[in-house]
Phi, psi and omega in degrees: 000140181295124169278124181270139172258137178241145179169186176233156173249159175294156182298329175302310184288314180310314190260007185286336185230162175307156184296320178303321178294316183297315180294315174303322171295332171296314178300315181288340179094009173286330177236150180284159179283147178296152181301335172304321182297325176298316185280338178256349181067041185235117184227137171298137182233342182205145181212134167210165187299128173076010183208127173222157179231140174239156172230145180208156174222106184289149175253174173303345181291347183249016179289144170266179179302341172282345182088008173251177192274132182303140174310330183291332182284316175303317180296319184294320182285329174288320177301319182295310182295309183295317183292318182287341173294327176289319178305327182293347180266354186285142172279159172304140179087006179249149176230178176201165172209153182286133177247340181198137179220129179246122180230152177236127175263109189274318180220152175284157175256117187265166182296338180262005178306322182070212187288140177232157184237139176223122181254134170249133188220134180293136170258316185211133173235115181254195184285319181235350177231142170223150175240144182219167172231159177224147174223136187243123179243152174269179187289346171276350177093005176280141181282135180256323178197161180204163184190177176230160179208150173245130177243145174260130183254135184213157175290147180248012180289148177294138181266138178284143178283144185276000000 
């Protein structure tokens, strides 16, 4: 089994190459998985331009008072997939941030749901805004949740003081 390395990279490293190349570098182990992945047990498993896949398996750490998996965990894996679908389209020197997310929770994620798969797909990429959609499935292929997201794209070059 692949031993995962977790960490962060500097903004200079992150934006030195196109977004797709950077995300492929994470899958290949050239760059570490983010610390978020370790704490949520959510990892990217596939990346291509405009499409990414994440897998996750929530633990009892994410139970809500009802004994189901908290919607925040579900939101986190969907946000990761939808945002990274946008990330695949970035040119070197660009960054992005989520500005809006809409989710629909179709089924509860129960303690015995096991591993889930989330796919994020780019819908539209403009100059400053991009939209994507995500779908979360259980191991039997049943839809658990889905959503859409809007991201703002911006240049990351340092601005000179006027």
